[in-house]
N, C-alpha and C positions, 0 to 999 in steps of 0.2 A: 148249664144251658150250652148246648153244642151249636156251632154255626159253621157253615161252609163258606170259604172265602174264594172269590174269583177276581182276577184282574182283567182289565180291558186291554185289548190289543189296539184299539182306536185312540184311547185317551190315556196319556201317560199318568202314572201315579193315581189311577182311579180304580177303586175296589168295590165289589158288590158282595155283601154279606147276606146269606139266605139261611132259612131254618133247616132245610134238608138238602143234601148234596144232589145236584142236577135237577132240582125242582124249582123251576122259574115261573110257575103258574101264578104266583102273587105279584110278580114284577110287571108293571105296565109295559105294553108293547112299544110305545114311543121310547121309553127308557132303554129297553133291550136293543132297539135299533140304534140309538145313540151310543150305547155301550159296546156294541159289536159282539162278535163271538167270544163268550166268556172263556177264560183260561183258568182252570182249576189251580188253586194255590195250596190250600190246606183246610183241615177242619180244626177248629180250636174250641176249647172249653172256656166260655166267658166267666163261668162261676169261679174259676181259679185265677182270674186276672184282676189286678187292681188298676191297670192302665193298659192302653192298647194303641201304640203309635200316636198319631195325631188325632185319632177319633176319640170323642167323649164317650166313655164306656156306658154311662147312664143313658145317654141319648141313643146310642147304638142298641142297647137292650130294649128300650122303650119302642123304638122303631121296629125292631124285629117282632115284638109282641103285638103292636098295633097294626103294622102293615105286612109283616112277613118278610121284609127285606130292609137293608140299610145301604145307602150309597155313600161311599167316602170319596170325596174329591179333594185334590190338593189345594192348599191355601193359595190365594192369589199371589202372583209373583210381585215382588217389590220392584218399583221403578227406581233403581239406584241413582240414575242421573237426576231425577226430580229431587230425591233426598239430598244429594250433594248440592244442588242449586239452592235448596231451601237453607241448608246449613251455612252456605256462603252468602246468603242474602240476595241471591240472583232472582228469586221468585218473590213477588209480592202478592199476597192473598188478600 
């Protein structure tokens, strides 16, 4: 299964996977507006992969099959100050 990968110029570490290069017809317009002008990164063969960065490969394949695209967003940033306060007993939940 080949997929084309694009990165967002508007959102850091955000990637869009689509079935065919430059065919964004299955991607909803609001998502394309949020994503901004896609910047082509590469075409990859998912069949030869056992893992793919932070993306869950099975979810990615299923999304491509069901929707025709997959959006990979970065995990939420950890609030290191909150973690430190909890470790030191400064925050009471």
